[in-house]
C-alpha positions in Angstrom: 55.9 -84.2 96.7 58.6 -82.6 94.5 59.0 -85.9 92.6 55.2 -86.1 92.0 55.2 -82.5 90.6 58.3 -83.3 88.4 56.7 -86.5 87.1 53.4 -84.7 86.4 55.3 -82.0 84.5 57.2 -84.5 82.4 54.0 -86.4 81.6 52.4 -83.0 80.6 55.4 -82.2 78.4 55.3 -85.6 76.8 51.6 -85.3 76.0 52.2 -81.8 74.5 55.1 -83.0 72.4 53.0 -85.8 71.0 50.3 -83.4 69.9 47.7 -84.4 72.5 45.5 -81.8 74.1 46.2 -81.1 77.7 43.3 -79.2 79.2 41.2 -76.8 77.2 38.6 -77.5 74.6 36.0 -77.8 77.4 32.2 -77.7 77.1 29.8 -77.0 79.9 26.1 -77.7 80.6 24.4 -74.6 81.9 21.9 -75.2 84.7 19.8 -72.2 85.9 18.7 -71.9 89.5 18.8 -70.0 92.7 21.6 -69.6 95.2 20.8 -68.9 98.8 23.5 -67.5 101.1 23.8 -69.7 104.1 26.8 -68.1 105.9 29.1 -65.1 105.9 32.1 -65.6 108.1 35.5 -64.0 108.6 38.5 -65.9 107.1 41.4 -65.9 109.5 43.4 -68.6 107.7 46.2 -67.2 105.5 46.3 -70.4 103.4 43.3 -69.2 101.4 43.7 -66.9 98.4 41.8 -63.9 99.6 41.3 -60.1 99.7 43.7 -58.4 102.1 41.0 -56.3 103.7 38.6 -58.3 105.9 38.2 -61.5 103.8 35.1 -63.6 104.3 33.7 -67.0 103.4 30.4 -66.6 101.7 28.7 -70.0 101.6 25.7 -70.7 99.5 23.4 -73.5 98.5 22.3 -73.9 94.9 18.8 -75.2 93.9 18.4 -75.9 90.2 15.2 -74.8 88.5 15.0 -78.4 87.2 16.6 -80.9 89.5 16.7 -83.5 86.7 19.3 -81.4 84.8 21.8 -81.4 87.7 24.0 -84.5 87.4 26.2 -83.4 90.3 23.8 -82.3 93.1 26.5 -83.1 95.7 28.3 -79.9 94.6 25.4 -77.6 95.3 26.9 -76.3 98.6 29.8 -74.1 97.8 31.7 -70.9 98.7 31.6 -67.8 96.6 34.9 -66.5 95.1 35.6 -63.5 92.9 36.3 -64.0 89.2 40.0 -64.5 89.9 39.3 -67.0 92.7 39.7 -64.9 95.8 37.5 -64.8 98.9 35.9 -61.4 98.8 36.2 -58.6 101.3 33.4 -58.0 103.8 32.8 -54.5 102.3 32.4 -55.9 98.8 30.1 -58.7 100.0 28.0 -56.2 102.0 27.7 -53.8 99.1 26.6 -56.6 96.8 23.9 -57.9 99.2 25.7 -61.1 100.2 24.1 -61.7 103.6 22.6 -64.8 105.1 19.2 -65.6 103.5 19.8 -63.5 100.4 18.8 -65.3 97.1 20.3 -64.8 93.7 19.5 -66.1 90.2 22.6 -68.2 89.3 23.8 -70.4 86.5 25.7 -73.5 87.5 28.2 -74.8 84.9 29.0 -78.6 84.9 31.7 -79.9 82.6 30.7 -82.2 79.8 33.9 -82.3 77.8 37.6 -81.6 78.5 39.7 -81.2 81.6 38.9 -77.6 82.7 37.3 -76.7 86.1 34.5 -79.3 86.6 32.0 -77.0 88.4 31.6 -73.3 88.4 28.8 -70.8 89.3 28.0 -67.5 87.7 26.3 -64.8 89.7 25.2 -62.3 87.0 24.4 -59.6 89.5 28.0 -59.1 90.6 31.0 -57.4 89.2 34.5 -57.7 90.8 36.0 -54.6 92.3 39.6 -55.2 93.1 39.8 -51.9 95.0 37.9 -53.5 97.8 40.7 -56.1 98.3 43.8 -53.9 98.6 
């Protein structure tokens, strides 16, 4: 594993030294739709990046407004994370209405160019409140 990480690092440095772009310069397709919360369950596994106070998995299913626009429908079942990638706390999820059956207008972003995160979701109703996590 260490050898793989070292080789990847060297390849990245080599590409950078040659003037090649590594990551960045990404473009996304925006796909509007609705996310329905399918589960809210306690996270008891420390391997996940999570709030320290009562972290939860909030699973949802995305349905695009126009299914023909969604080139990766297999990614429409996902888990909500805060803007910095953490599983949210139960208090935050509850305050923001994240309960089973709740529906939210969401935008799905699918990568079209570059090597950034390939899929992301934006829940415009929410704001992250770090105080709920610590």
